[in-house]
N, C-alpha and C positions, 0 to 999 in steps of 0.2 A: 503494500499499500504506500502510495506517495502521499505525504502530509506537508503542506506548507503554510504554515502559521504565521501571522503577524503576532508580534508580541502581546501578551494580556493586556488589554486596554482599560483605561481608567476613567470614569465619567464623573462629571461634576453633579453632585446629587444621586440620589438612589434612581436607577431606571424604574420607571412604572411598570413596562411589559417588556418581555423578550419573546420574540417570535422566531422560532426554529423551523425553517423550511427543509423537509426532507425531499430529495428529488428536485434540487434547485436548478437543475440544467435541462430538465426535462421539458417535453411539448405543453403540457399543462400549464405548469408554472410560467413559461416564457410566453406563451400564446394569451393566457387569461390572467394569472395572478399578478404578474409584474405591472400590466397596465392599471389593474385595481388598485395596486398599492401606490402607484404615481398620484392617482385621483385622491386618494386617501391623504396621501402627504400634501397635497395643495390644499385639502380641507383642514390640515392642521392636526389630524388624527394620529400622526405617528412622531409628534415631537419628542415625546419622552420613551419612545420604544427602541430597542435594540433588535436589528435584523441579522439573523444567521442563516446561511445558505449551506446545505450539504450536497455534495455532488462528485462525480469521478471524472468529468470530461476535461477539466483544467487543473492545473497543479498549483498556481499561485493565486493570491487574491487579485492581483493588478489584472491577470488574464480574466477573471471571473468578473471584475468591475467593467472592464472593457466590452465583455461580452453582454452584461447588463445594459449598459448604454446604447450598444447598437441595436439590440432588441428593442428596447424602448423607442428609439428613432424610427425604426422601420414600423412600429405599430402606432406611434403617435407623431406623425411627421410634422405637424403645425406647433408642437409644443416647443418651448425655448430649451436649447442645449444646456443652458445652465440648471434649468430645473431637473432635467432628465439626468444630469451629471450629479447632482445633489443626491438622488435617490441611488444611483449606481455606487457612489462613494460610501455610502451609509451601510453597505452590506459587509459582513465579515464572513469569510468564505473559508470552508472545511473540506478537503479533499480526502474522500475515503469510501470505502465500500460499507454499506450498511449491515453486511453480514460479518464484519469484523469488529470484535470488541474494542480494539484499539481506536475506532473512530469515536466511540462513545466517550472513551477515556479523554481523548483530545477535545471532544465538545465540552467537556468540564473545564478545560482551561479558557476556553472562550465564553463561558457563562460569567456574568457579574456577580459579585458576592450578594447574598441576600435580595434577590429580585422580588418585586411585589408579586409578579405574575410571570409564568413561562406558558407559551402556547406552543404546542407542537403540531405542525401542519404537515399531514402526510400525503404529498402529491406525487407518490412513487407507484411501484406495482404492488396491487393487492396482496400479492403471494408473499410479500415482505412485513405485511401488518404486524403479525403476531410476533415475529423476530424482532421488529423494531420496538415493539412495547415492552417485551420482555427484557431487552437490552437496555432500555431506559430505566426499568425498574432496578436491574442490577447493578449498572455502571453509572448512571446520571442522577436519578432521584434519590439514590442512597447517600449520596456524596453533596447534593444542593438541596436546601430545604426552602422552595419559594412559599409564599404565604398562600398562594393558590396555583392551581394548574389546570390546563386544558388540552384536550387533544382534539384534532379534526382530521378526519379521513374521508377520501373520496370514493363514491360508488365504483365498481360493484362491492357490495358488503356481503361476501361469501358467494357460493354458488348454488346454495340450497337452503333450506332451514335448518339442517344438521350443521353444516360448515359455518352458518352465521353464528350459530349457538356456541360453537367453539370460539369464533372471534370475540363474539361479546363476552364469553367467560374470561378469556384473557385479558381484554380491555378493563373488565371490572376487577382484576386482581390488583390494578393500579390505578383506575379512574372511577369515580362515581358517575352514575346516569347523568347529573347535572354538569358533569365536567366533560362529557363527551359530545362531539358535534358531528353528525353524520350529513356530509354536504351532498345534496343535490341541487346543481346549478339552476335548475329549472324554478326552483322555488325563490330564486333570488331576482327573477325578471320583473318588472314592473307590472306587465298586465296580469301575471299570475298572482302577484301580490294584490292586485286591485280587485280580485274576487273575494277577498276578504272583506274589504270595504264596500263594495257593491252589494253583499248580503248582509252585512252587520248594520249598515247604515241607511238602507233603502229597503223599508219593511215590504213595500209592495213587489219589489223584485225578489226578495226572499220568499214570498208567498206564492209567487208565479213559478219559481223554480221548484216545481212539484209534479206528480204524476197526474194531478187533476189538470194541470194546463199545458204540460210538456207531452209531445208525441214521441221524440227521440233526441238523443244528444250524440254527436259526434266528436271525438277527439282525434286530431290528425298531426303527426309528426312526419314530414316528408323531407328526405334529405337527397340532394344531387349527387353527392359525392359516394365513392364506394368505401370499401373498409380501409385502403390505402396501406399503411404500414402497421395497422392493427390486425393482420390476417391471423397470426397465432392466438390471440385474444379472442378474435371474433369466433373462431373455430370452437371455442369452448363455451361460447354464450349465447350467439344467435340474437335475433331481434327480441326474442321473447324476455330473455334474461337481461339484455343489453337496454331495452328501453321500457317495456311493459311493467316489470317488476317495480320500477322506480318512477321514471317521469310521468307515465299514462296513470298509473294508480294514484300517484299523488295528485295529478289534474282531476281525477274523478272524485276522489273524497273531499277535494276543496270545493268543487261545485255542489256536490249532492248533500254535503253535511249540514246538520241543523245547527247553524253557526250560534253561538251566544251573542249577547249585545257587547259591542266594542267598547273597551275602557276608554276613558279620556285622560285623566291625570293621576288618578289615584293608584299608587304603585301595587297595593295588595290586590285590588281590582284587575289591574293588567295581568299580574301574575295568575291570577285565576283564570282569566280569560284563555291564557295560552295553555293551562293544564286542562281546561274544559274542552277547548277545541281539539287538543291532541288526543284525548281520551275519546271524544265522539268520532273523530277520523279513523282512530285504531279500531274501535267496534263497528265501524261501517264496513270494514273489510272482511268482518266475521259474517256479514250479510250477503257478501257477493256469490252469486250462483253463476256457474259455467253455462255456456251454450251447449246445444246439441252439436256433436262432432261435425255434422254436415254443415253448419255455419261457420266453421273455422277454416279460413283461407290462409294458406302458406305459399310463400314465394321465395324464388332466389333469382338474382339477377343474372343475365346471360353470361357475362364476363366473369363471374365469382370465382369459378372453380379455377379458371386459370390464373386469376390474381392471386389466389392463396395457394396456388400449386397443389391442389387437392382435386383430383378429377373425378372423384366419385362422393364428393361432399354432399350431404343432405342438410347441411345447415341451412335455416331460414335466414333471409335477409328482409323479408317482409311478412307482416302478420295482419290480417283483417278479420275481425270478429266482434260479436257483440257481449257485453257482460250484463247481468241484471242483478237489481238489489231487492232481497226479499224482506221488504219493510212496507208498512202502509203507505209512506210517503211516495215511493218510486216503483211500486209494484206495476209491473208489466210493462215498464219503459226500458228500451235497449239502449245501453251506453256502448256507441260502437267504437272500437280502437282501431286505428290504421296507421301503421307506421312501416316504413321501409328505406332501403338505400337505393342509390342511382336511380331515382325517379326524376321525372320532368321540372319538378320545381323543388326549392328549398323553402319550406313554410310549414309553419306550426300554428293551430288554431283550435278552438273550440267553438262549435255551432250547435246551438239549441234551437230546435224547432218546435214551435208551440202548435197545439191543436188549431183547426182552422176550418171554417166551412167554405172557403175560397181556393181557387187554385195556386194562389200566392201566400203560403202561410206567413204568419210574423216569426221573426228568427232573431236571436241574439248571437253575434258573431264576436268572439274575442280572438284577435289576431295576436299571436306571441312574436312571431318572425315571418317575413323580414322586417314589417312595421309594427310597433306596438300600438294597437288601436282597439276601440270598443265600438261596434256598430249594433244599433237596433233598428232593424228593418220592420217598417209598419206601412199599411196601406193609407194613402191619402188621396184625394180627389185630383184626377188629372186635369191639367190646365185647358181651359176650354169651357164650352157652353154645356156639353154632356155631363151628366152624373155618372162619370167612371172612375174607377180607381186605379192607381199605379203604385208600385212599391217604392218607398223612398227610405234613405239612410239618416237616422239620427246619430251624428258621428263624433266621437271623442278620439282625437289622435294625439297621443301623449306629448310628442315633441312640439306640435302645433299648438296645443292648447295652453301649454305651460311654457312655451318659448325657452326651452332648456334641452340639452341632450339628455336623452334617456339613461340614466345611472347604468353602468355595467352591473351584470349578475353578481359578479365577484366582488365587486365594490361594496354591495350590499350584505355579501356573506362574511367577508372579512371583518366589517364594520360591526356586524351583529355579535360576531364571535368575541371582538374586543370588548364590547359592551356586557357579554353574558346573556344576550337576548335569544331564547330558543324558539321563538315564534315560527321561523322558516325551517326548522330543522326537524325531521321524522325522529321520533325516539325508537329504542329497541323494540318495543310491543308493536309498533306500526310495522316495521322491518319484518319482524318474525311473521306477522300475519300476512304480508305481502308474499312471502316465500312460499306460504301454505298454499296460496291461491295458485302461485306459480308452479309448485311441485305437483298439485292435483291436475292444472293443465296440461303439464308434459306427460304425466302418466296417462291421461285421456289421449293424447296424441300418439303415443307409444302404443297404447291398447288398440286404437283404431287404425293403426299405421298410416297415420297421415304423412305425406311427404310434400315438399315445397314443388310447386309448378316453376317451370323456367319462364321469366319475363324478360322481354327486350330491355337493354340499358335504357334508362331515360324514358321508362313508359309513363304516362299520366295516370293520377288517381281517378277513378277507383281501377285497379288493374285487372281484377277479374269480376 
């Protein structure tokens, strides 16, 4: 192992928080987390924070800081060089393997004495999570005693219910449930968060979102790209584990949950809101019913097998199916999930179709990407003398309405971890229940011998 460390540094005053990023040279960190840290720094959120990155790609801190600067410049071309350089220079870098105990001993040298809080952010291979946690327990937290500690880790959280239970057990030998942040970046997106406000602060809409008024709901996540460099990972997961288990079940429960009244300023009330909402969303997963096998459509894009060099792969890159909720509020309403790779468009949205006596039913359209906006489609009088109707959009475009760039999802995620706000993070019970659904679904697919149909690259939805 090559370790190139600066001399232990000394700060004027006690650091408030230390952020340690594992996988500090990886794709997720450079593409998503670094730009988010830049905006948080501009907001003054990192003034008393120490940033430490661990990776294997570079040997020296200077090399790493140059790498950070160039990446920021690429992703934020309009930002001033001085601002980008300020963030780059604030990083302390440790070169080493996460499977080597020496890396963790050297990490101790970089940690300031008596930090108020240490946040460990794992943006590395999920297969390393348990190794990292146990190494932190043995080599770091036994030597450094922060007043508080947190850990954040990225999906996937295990491969099934059993493997998640093993991961959770390992995590809880070191961290309490309140100290663990399971990151699903979809929950940091502005329009997804708007679901909470739309339902909690608009009673008429909360009442309308029920089986009494709703005909069906569609959740769509369509991607233009293929699996790219994630071929090995994708062979082990497929679209169901990669997207349905987390993103799509998160969206479903946010839309369908009986949401409590949103708190205002009372801290205890706010904490209770989070606890109540998470409990209700977790319970909602227990009410999910799978569709008949004939309603489950699996697909694989045409060039997938060549792309991953697996000529007989049966891994699905697309899934389309309905789920049902066995409760009085949503009885009989299909929640259609559609997600796939190498499709015609890159788009994510939720579409609620309301019951109607006309050919053009009312719809609520919540677009997550490429543009974050909310449309309510209603019927109005057509311009002219005749008494005829046409559909029209009542539109909220977030960037246009608020005259500001929509905050990045990871900006919200890291901000909330710093503050200790669990609102957008699923808890262990939610993840365990989501895996139960996926395990049952995969067992059904295996029992019925459902195999993916080949679809042309860049097909439009619906594919089948």
